[in-house]
C-alpha positions in Angstrom: -93.6 59.3 -13.9 -90.4 60.6 -12.4 -88.5 57.4 -13.2 -89.7 57.6 -16.8 -88.3 61.1 -17.2 -85.0 60.1 -15.6 -84.8 57.1 -17.8 -85.4 59.3 -20.9 -82.7 61.8 -19.7 -80.3 58.9 -19.1 -81.1 57.5 -22.6 -80.4 60.9 -24.2 -77.1 61.3 -22.3 -76.0 57.8 -23.5 -77.0 58.6 -27.1 -75.0 61.9 -26.9 -72.0 60.1 -25.5 -72.3 57.4 -28.2 -72.2 60.0 -30.9 -69.2 61.6 -29.3 -67.4 58.3 -29.2 -68.2 57.7 -32.9 -66.8 61.2 -33.7 -63.6 60.4 -31.7 -63.1 57.1 -33.4 -63.5 58.8 -36.8 -61.0 61.5 -35.7 -58.5 59.0 -34.4 -58.5 56.8 -37.6 -56.2 59.0 -39.6 -53.9 59.5 -36.6 -53.6 55.8 -36.1 -52.7 55.4 -39.8 -50.1 58.1 -39.5 -48.6 56.5 -36.3 -48.5 53.2 -38.2 -46.6 54.7 -41.0 -44.2 56.4 -38.6 -43.6 53.1 -36.8 -42.8 51.3 -40.1 -40.3 54.1 -41.0 -38.7 53.8 -37.6 -38.4 50.0 -37.9 -36.9 50.4 -41.3 -34.3 53.0 -40.1 -33.5 50.9 -37.0 -32.9 47.9 -39.2 -30.1 49.6 -41.1 -26.6 48.8 -40.2 -24.8 51.2 -37.9 -22.0 53.2 -39.4 -18.6 51.5 -39.2 -15.5 53.3 -37.9 -14.4 53.8 -41.6 -17.6 55.6 -42.4 -17.2 57.8 -39.3 -13.7 58.7 -40.4 -14.9 59.6 -43.9 -17.7 61.8 -42.4 -15.2 63.4 -40.0 -12.7 64.1 -42.9 -15.5 65.6 -45.1 -16.7 67.8 -42.2 -13.1 69.0 -41.6 -12.7 69.7 -45.4 -15.9 71.7 -45.5 -14.9 73.8 -42.5 -11.5 74.5 -44.2 -13.3 75.8 -47.3 -14.8 78.7 -45.3 -11.2 80.2 -45.3 -11.0 80.2 -49.1 -12.0 82.4 -52.0 -11.2 81.9 -55.6 -10.4 84.7 -58.1 -10.7 84.3 -61.8 -8.9 86.3 -64.5 -5.9 87.5 -62.4 -3.0 87.7 -64.9 -0.3 85.1 -64.5 3.4 85.9 -64.8 6.2 83.5 -65.8 8.4 84.0 -62.7 11.3 81.6 -62.2 10.7 80.6 -58.6 7.6 80.0 -56.6 8.4 82.8 -54.2 8.5 85.3 -57.2 5.3 83.9 -58.6 3.7 84.4 -55.2 4.9 88.0 -55.0 3.7 88.7 -58.5 0.3 87.1 -57.8 -0.1 89.0 -54.5 0.8 92.3 -56.1 -1.5 91.7 -59.1 -4.4 90.6 -56.9 -3.8 93.5 -54.6 -3.9 95.9 -57.5 -7.2 94.5 -58.8 -8.8 94.5 -55.4 -7.6 98.1 -54.7 -9.2 99.2 -58.0 -12.5 97.8 -56.6 -11.9 99.3 -53.1 -11.8 95.8 -51.6 -9.2 95.3 -48.9 -6.6 92.6 -49.4 -6.8 89.9 -46.8 -4.0 89.8 -44.2 -1.1 87.5 -45.1 -3.0 85.2 -47.5 -1.7 82.0 -49.2 -2.1 82.0 -52.9 -2.4 78.9 -55.0 -2.9 78.6 -58.8 -5.4 75.9 -59.6 -5.5 73.4 -62.5 -3.0 73.2 -65.4 -2.0 76.3 -67.3 -3.9 77.3 -70.4 -2.4 79.6 -73.0 -5.8 81.4 -73.6 -6.7 82.4 -70.0 -4.9 82.5 -66.6 -5.5 79.8 -64.1 -7.9 80.6 -61.2 -6.2 81.9 -58.1 -7.2 80.3 -54.8 -6.9 82.7 -51.9 -6.6 81.0 -48.5 -7.1 83.5 -45.7 -6.0 83.2 -42.0 -9.5 83.9 -40.8 -13.0 82.9 -42.0 -14.1 86.5 -41.5 -11.4 87.7 -44.0 -12.6 85.3 -46.6 -16.3 86.1 -46.1 -15.6 89.9 -46.1 -13.5 89.5 -49.3 -16.3 87.7 -51.1 -19.1 90.0 -49.8 -17.1 93.2 -50.5 -16.3 92.0 -54.0 -19.9 91.0 -54.6 -21.4 94.3 -53.3 -18.9 96.3 -55.4 -19.6 94.2 -58.5 -23.4 94.6 -58.1 -22.9 98.4 -57.8 -21.1 98.4 -61.1 -17.6 99.2 -59.7 
């Protein structure tokens, strides 16, 4: 009788293990499908041609230009004066910009470069590009202006 009991216990253990294997197979099926999709994506990406040196140069140039933008701010509506020389126009623009920023209690960046953008329009002044020496000057100028504007100053 003892062997019959042992056989029954062994049979129950095997049945339990079989059901667990079935559960694992069902659980692994979606994972196998996902791995298959990932493999096909990797194969597709690896089959693409490698970037040429021209593409690398373009990406590097674009990255450099994007980092330069962090030094810039643009101001709209700053009146433009018809000075004879570029040096006088710069002084006029700097003085006018300084007056507008002072009214808003926004500090003028240290030694900025000022450039008027696009062609002149009789109806409204051209935007004024402000190129700061430091990224922090540009970001502080923009954030101070925005916070003052939001507060109704």
